[in-house]
C-alpha positions, 0 to 999 in steps of 0.5 A: 526588759523592753517596754513600750508606750501605747495609745491607751483606751481610757474612760471619758470623764466627761461622760462618767465619774472615774470613781463609779467605773473603776474596780479592785483587781478581779481576784480580790472582788467578793460577791458583795463587792461585785453587786456594789460595782454593778449598782454604781454605773452601767459602765462599771468595769466589773461587767468586763473583768468579772461579769455575772454568770447568767445561765450561759450558752455557747454563744451568750456567756460571760466572755461574749458579754464582756466583749459586747460591753467593751464594743458598746462603750467604745461606740458610745465614746465612754471609752476613748483612745488617746491620740498619741502613745504614752506612758503613765506615772502612777502613785498610790497614797495609802495608810498601812493597814493596822497602823497610822503610817501613810506611805506612797508607792510609785510606779510606771504603767506601760506595755511590757514585752512578754518573755518565757521564764527561761530567758531570765528577764521576767521571774515568778515567785509563786506557783500557779493553778490551771483554772484561773489561767483558763478563765483569763485566757477565755476572757482575753480571747473574747475581748482582746483587751487588757483592762488590768495591769499586772504588778512587776518589781525591779531594782534601781537604786538611782531612782532613774525612772522616778526622776524622769516621770515625777520630776524628782526621785522621792519627794513631792511630784513636780506637777499635779496629777492629771487624774485622781481617784479614791477607792473604797479602802481610802487609797488615793490613786494618781495618774500622770500622762507622759507623752514627750517622745524624748522622755519616753525613750529615756525611760525605755532605755533606763529599763532595758537592762532591768530584770522583773519579778512578778509581784501580782499577776502570775496567772495573767502573765503566763496566760499572755505569754502562752497566747503570744506564742500561739499568735506568733505561730498563726502569724508566721513570725518568730516567737517573740517570747524567745526571739532576740528581736524582743530585746533590742539594744539601748536607744540613747542615754540622758543628754544625748541627741536622738541618733538617726536610726531612732528618729523619723524623717523630721528628726523627731524621736521614734518610739518603740512598739511591739513586733505584733500586738500580742507580744506585750501586755499592760504592766505597772513597774515598781522600783524595789529600792524606792519607799512605799512598798508594803507586803502584808501577811496572809494567815492560814486557817485549817478546818475539817481535821477531825477529833484529836487532830489538834492535840496530836499536832501539838505533840508532834510539833514539839520535835521541830519547834519550841512550843510555848503557850500564849494566853488570851481570852478570845471568844466567839462573842467578842466585839470587833475591838476585843478581837483586834486586841486579842490578835495584837496580843498573839502577834506581839510574841510572834513579831518579837521572835528572832527566827522562823516562828508561827502562832497557832490559835486553837480552841484549847489555847494559843501556842508560839511555835519557834523553829528548831533549825537542825530538825527542820532542815532534816525534815525538809531535805526536798527543798533547797536551803534557801527555801527551807529558811522561809516561814511559808515553806516551813508552814506548808512543807512541814506543818500542813503536809507532814504534821497535819497530813494535808496533801499538796493537792488538797492544799492547792484546792483549798479543801481544808485551808482558807487564806485570810489577811485579817488576824482577828477574823482568823482567830474568830473563826477558830473561836466560833468553831468554824476552823480547828487551827489558825496559823498567824504568820509574818510577811515575806520580806522583799529580800526573801522574795528577790533571793528566791525569785532570781534564783529560779525558785518559787514559794507556795501560793499566797505567800505574798499580799502586796498592799494596796492593789492596782486599780483596774480601769485606769487605762486599757490596752486594746489589741484591735 
């Protein structure tokens, strides 16, 4: 993977407080959160990444207003461009939801070259939809600025980048962060500014043989790659998403002097840059071999099935699953503490199950579904053996589509389906009569994600929920 340092636009903390202007990623912002961000500061990033849709016209709309805000903030020096190209160390200290365990996830903010998937440098793990891609492309063309990073994974058992950026492999960073901000979930975000040319080139070299897996940001990556091809054609230059110019030879290794071809006339290390601005996008790279990564489960809540559908489902499910009842006393009027207790009681046998399993919460009872591998293999012959072994594929391909009769299109459009991180809320929606069945699931593992992705296969949408999310607004990549 070819990465690049960049002259980042950053908020001027002499004029604004960082905690007043940064946000969660655009696709994790609820209407209530949007209102709260608007109220925090007139310079809050929400106005750019997810502006309110007033009665829009062709010339005055959410995208044109986003561009106008960015231009105004730059003119007022609320956003300032760094004097030199840099990379950024990025650490997030957080408590794993539902536990008292504190973890720290470390990464590197940089520009990453954009490759077609066929180049086998960047791999996806989930399917994408056309509507989010269209929205993000319209915003990007209007602003020509990356305000959010996408989250990428790579393998490095030697922790080379961590050592270069943080001064050690996994222990306490050698220096204090340049910036620190705590978000609304209590996650502490820390940023280190890496400007030394030699260190930057060593990091660039360390990553050049790495393959990346998209953790969060599939829609934005595919949008940016398509735009890079479009711009290459407009500029009359080679398509950088496939051209070998986007994959140069390594620079130099640790302990080496900068060779003359990578030094300027003063002998200083020369930094790599994209062949043209649109050929790269802003990313955070995280080492899968390092501690600190958390994947949470995303539960499925099914509604609108019709009378008798749940009983029919349970009867048909017995052909493919061992079905055993799990009793709790959940009720729509339960307190939050009681809902959490009920969810814990339901999740305990699911967590203890040795094979693929699901917990189906219904108004008439709760059932642990433990997979019968031979029966499921026969029912999912259209999937590869690697995919058939995944909980989410069995849930979507067999339970939702075959046993409940939901079409793949209706699932994509969420016509009868909701995705929820909270198990208590999922079972509460069933108890309140807002849903027919809640399927509680276990999270996908890093090994499963890596095996599927690097084989060129994909999982259903919403298969993973990486926590915490990358904070938006820590750095910007402006193309102009």
